[in-house]
C-alpha positions as CSV (number, residue, x, y, z in Angstrom):
1,F,0.0,-0.1,0.0
2,E,2.7,2.4,0.9
3,E,4.9,1.8,-2.1
4,A,2.1,2.3,-4.4
5,A,1.2,5.5,-2.5
6,L,4.7,6.9,-2.7
7,K,4.6,6.0,-6.6
8,A,1.1,7.8,-7.1
9,Y,2.6,10.8,-5.2
10,S,5.6,11.0,-7.6
11,Q,3.0,11.1,-10.4
12,Q,1.2,13.9,-8.7
13,K,-1.8,11.8,-8.3
14,I,-1.7,12.4,-4.5
15,R,-1.3,15.9,-3.2
16,G,-0.6,17.4,0.1
17,F,1.2,15.6,2.8
18,L,2.3,12.0,2.6
19,H,3.7,10.3,5.8
20,V,4.4,6.6,5.2
21,Y,4.7,3.9,7.8
22,I,7.3,1.5,6.1
23,G,9.5,0.2,8.8
24,Q,7.1,0.5,11.5
25,E,4.7,-2.1,10.6
26,A,5.5,-4.4,13.6
27,I,3.9,-1.7,15.7
28,A,0.3,-1.8,14.0
29,A,0.3,-5.7,13.8
30,G,1.4,-6.3,17.4
31,L,-0.8,-3.3,18.7
32,V,-4.0,-4.3,16.9
33,S,-3.9,-8.0,17.8
34,A,-3.9,-7.2,21.5
35,L,-6.8,-5.1,21.4
36,T,-10.6,-5.8,21.2
37,S,-12.7,-4.2,18.2
38,E,-14.3,-2.0,20.8
39,D,-11.1,-0.2,22.1
40,K,-10.6,3.2,20.6
41,I,-7.4,4.2,18.8
42,A,-6.1,7.8,18.3
43,T,-3.0,8.1,16.3
44,A,-0.5,10.6,15.0
45,Y,-0.4,11.6,11.3
46,R,1.8,8.6,10.3
47,Q,-1.0,6.1,10.4
48,H,-2.0,4.4,7.2
49,G,-0.6,1.1,8.4
50,I,-2.5,1.1,11.7
51,A,-5.7,1.9,10.0
52,L,-5.1,-1.0,7.4
53,C,-4.3,-3.4,10.3
54,R,-7.4,-2.4,12.1
55,G,-9.5,-3.6,9.0
56,I,-10.2,-0.5,7.2
57,S,-10.4,-1.2,3.6
58,S,-7.3,-0.4,1.6
59,K,-9.4,0.8,-1.3
60,S,-11.1,3.3,0.8
61,C,-7.9,4.5,2.4
62,M,-6.2,4.8,-1.2
63,A,-9.4,6.7,-2.5
64,E,-8.9,9.1,0.5
65,L,-5.5,9.8,-0.7
66,F,-6.8,10.5,-4.0
67,G,-9.4,12.9,-2.6
68,K,-12.3,11.0,-3.8
69,V,-15.8,10.9,-2.3
70,T,-15.4,6.9,-1.8
71,G,-12.6,7.7,0.6
72,I,-12.8,6.8,4.3
73,V,-13.7,10.3,5.1
74,K,-15.2,11.1,1.9
75,G,-11.8,12.5,0.4
76,K,-12.0,15.6,2.9
77,G,-9.2,14.3,5.3
78,G,-6.2,13.1,3.2
79,S,-3.2,11.2,4.3
80,M,-3.3,12.6,8.0
81,H,-6.6,12.5,8.9
82,F,-8.2,9.0,8.4
83,S,-10.9,8.1,10.5
84,S,-13.8,5.4,11.1
85,K,-16.5,5.3,13.7
86,Q,-17.4,1.8,12.4
87,H,-13.9,0.5,13.3
88,N,-13.6,2.6,16.6
89,Y,-10.7,4.4,14.9
90,I,-10.4,8.1,15.6
91,G,-7.4,8.3,13.6
92,G,-4.6,10.8,12.7
93,N,-4.5,14.5,13.6
94,G,-2.4,17.0,11.6
95,I,-1.5,19.0,14.6
96,V,1.6,17.7,16.4
97,G,0.5,16.1,19.8
98,A,-3.1,17.1,19.7
99,Q,-4.3,13.8,19.7
100,I,-2.9,13.2,23.3
101,P,-5.4,15.2,25.0
102,I,-8.1,14.0,22.5
103,G,-7.3,10.4,23.6
104,T,-7.3,11.2,26.9
105,G,-10.7,12.8,26.6
106,V,-11.9,9.5,24.8
107,A,-10.7,7.5,27.6
108,L,-12.6,9.5,30.2
109,A,-15.9,9.1,28.1
110,E,-15.1,5.3,28.5
111,Q,-14.8,5.6,32.1
112,Y,-18.0,7.8,32.3
113,R,-19.9,5.4,30.4
114,E,-18.6,2.5,32.5
115,T,-17.3,0.4,29.7
116,E,-14.4,-2.2,29.9
117,N,-12.8,-0.4,26.7
118,L,-9.6,1.7,26.6
119,C,-8.1,4.4,24.3
120,V,-4.9,3.9,22.8
121,T,-3.3,7.2,22.2
122,M,-0.3,7.3,20.0
123,F,2.4,9.9,19.3
124,G,5.9,10.3,17.9
125,D,8.8,11.2,19.8
126,G,8.6,15.0,18.4
127,A,5.0,15.2,19.9
128,A,6.5,14.0,23.1
129,R,7.8,17.7,23.8
130,Q,4.3,19.1,23.7
131,G,3.2,20.6,27.0
132,A,-0.3,18.7,26.4
133,L,1.4,15.6,27.2
134,H,2.2,16.6,30.8
135,E,-1.4,18.0,31.3
136,S,-2.9,14.7,29.7
137,F,-0.6,12.4,32.0
138,N,-1.4,14.4,35.1
139,M,-5.2,14.0,34.6
140,A,-5.1,10.4,33.5
141,M,-3.3,9.4,36.4
142,T,-5.3,11.7,38.8
143,W,-8.6,10.1,37.7
144,K,-7.1,6.5,36.6
145,L,-8.3,6.9,33.1
146,P,-8.4,3.7,30.8
147,V,-5.9,5.1,28.5
148,L,-2.6,3.5,26.9
149,Y,-0.1,6.0,25.6
150,I,2.3,4.7,23.2
151,C,5.3,6.7,21.9
152,E,6.3,5.6,18.2
153,N,10.0,6.6,18.8
154,N,11.5,6.4,15.1
155,N,14.5,8.9,16.7
156,Y,14.1,11.8,14.4
157,A,10.9,13.6,14.9
158,M,10.6,15.8,11.6
159,G,14.3,15.5,11.1
160,T,16.0,16.3,14.7
161,S,17.4,13.4,16.7
162,V,16.0,12.8,20.1
163,E,19.6,13.5,21.5
164,R,19.4,17.1,20.0
165,T,16.0,17.8,21.7
166,T,16.3,16.7,25.3
167,N,18.4,15.5,28.1
168,V,16.0,12.5,28.6
169,H,16.8,10.0,25.7
170,D,14.6,7.2,27.1
171,I,11.4,9.0,26.6
172,H,9.2,6.2,28.7
173,K,10.8,7.8,31.7
174,L,8.5,10.9,31.3
175,G,5.8,8.7,32.6
176,L,7.7,7.8,35.9
177,A,7.1,11.7,37.0
178,Y,3.4,10.7,37.3
179,D,4.1,7.2,38.8
180,M,2.7,5.7,35.5
181,P,3.9,2.4,34.6
182,S,6.2,3.0,31.9
183,E,8.6,0.7,29.9
184,P,10.4,0.5,26.6
185,V,9.5,-2.0,23.8
186,D,11.3,-3.4,20.7
187,G,9.4,-1.9,17.8
188,M,11.0,-4.0,15.4
189,D,9.4,-7.3,16.7
190,P,5.7,-7.7,16.4
191,E,5.6,-10.3,19.2
192,A,7.2,-7.9,21.7
193,V,4.6,-5.3,20.8
194,Y,1.8,-7.9,21.2
195,L,3.1,-9.0,24.6
196,A,3.7,-5.5,25.9
197,V,0.1,-4.1,24.7
198,A,-1.4,-7.1,26.1
199,K,0.2,-6.7,29.4
200,A,-0.7,-3.0,29.6
201,A,-4.1,-3.6,28.5
202,K,-4.9,-6.1,31.5
203,H,-3.4,-3.6,33.9
204,I,-5.9,-0.8,32.4
205,R,-8.9,-3.0,32.4
206,S,-8.3,-3.9,36.0
207,G,-9.1,-0.3,36.9
208,K,-5.4,0.8,38.0
209,G,-5.3,3.6,35.3
210,P,-3.0,4.6,32.4
211,Y,0.2,2.5,31.0
212,F,2.9,4.1,28.9
213,L,4.9,2.1,26.3
214,E,7.6,3.6,24.4
215,I,8.0,1.5,21.3
216,K,11.5,1.8,19.6
217,T,11.2,1.7,15.8
218,Y,12.4,3.3,12.5
219,R,11.2,4.9,9.7
220,Y,13.0,4.0,6.3
221,K,11.6,6.8,4.3
222,G,11.9,10.7,5.2
223,H,9.5,12.4,7.6
224,S,7.3,13.0,4.6
225,V,7.9,12.4,0.7
226,S,9.5,16.0,0.5
227,D,12.3,15.1,3.0
228,P,15.5,13.7,1.5
229,A,16.5,12.6,5.0
230,K,20.1,13.7,4.8
231,Y,20.5,13.9,8.6
232,R,21.2,10.3,9.0
233,T,23.8,8.1,7.7
234,K,23.3,5.1,5.0
235,E,25.1,2.9,7.5
236,E,22.3,3.6,10.1
237,V,19.4,3.0,7.6
238,K,21.1,-0.3,6.6
239,E,21.5,-1.4,10.3
240,Y,17.7,-1.0,10.8
241,K,16.8,-2.5,7.3
242,D,18.7,-5.8,8.5
243,R,16.2,-5.8,11.3
244,D,13.3,-5.2,9.1
245,P,10.1,-6.5,10.9
246,I,8.7,-8.1,8.1
247,K,11.8,-9.9,7.0
248,M,12.7,-11.0,10.7
249,L,9.0,-12.4,10.8
250,E,9.4,-14.3,7.6
251,L,12.6,-16.0,8.9
252,R,10.7,-16.7,12.3
253,L,7.7,-18.5,10.6
254,L,10.2,-20.7,8.4
255,K,12.5,-21.5,11.4
256,D,9.5,-22.4,13.7
257,K,7.8,-24.2,10.9
258,I,4.7,-22.2,11.1
259,A,4.8,-21.7,7.5
260,N,6.6,-23.0,4.5
261,E,8.2,-21.4,1.4
262,D,5.1,-21.8,-0.6
263,D,3.1,-20.5,2.1
264,I,5.1,-17.2,2.1
265,K,4.8,-16.8,-1.6
266,K,1.0,-17.1,-1.3
267,I,0.9,-14.3,1.2
268,K,3.2,-12.2,-0.9
269,Q,1.0,-12.6,-4.0
């Protein structure tokens, strides 16, 4: 889907911003597998992969990128604003970090309605610098809201490394100031993501309040299509591509005899 979107953008069939999810697929797969269909998901604007894993039709997502009325929000949202009430998918937000208080508010609504649902609220390492994060964390812990905060830390925000923007390089430590259970997760491994999200969801559903996961990942492309990503080395990109979640999962399936070469070929087709 993402490769096709990049191609269409280069042909000027897709306009506006386009933030592809290539490299971060393990997060979407592990996350959605560990949730119920009634749980809500609020994301940042790099979110095509999460929408697809949630079960939203690839046709309606692609139509949205093309600005068609058959798009997921009738062509009015584009890349950053996929949303589907049917899938309990609140979706993306073009304002950096705006989804953090929004997702917290959705969790408050679930608590008010006395459901067992939680709201997953996702943001990037750049958005972790927003003051609204601290206001949300404080309120969520004080009221024990059913919210799972997830930072998809792909290291570079729009193009500036975590090391250049903060003294706290382990972003999950921000939650500790509020006594919020917080931990890092290997975002290149879908199983690790699944287990971490399942553990956090169990904690939240028991009424103990929020949980914060910093899922360490990497985007292979630039911040958006207009970004040549010259702020990182070819060696660094290669190091992460060697750990590509799709490639590593394929090897794992073969090694553990969960699938054979023919099965893999069918999946790819």
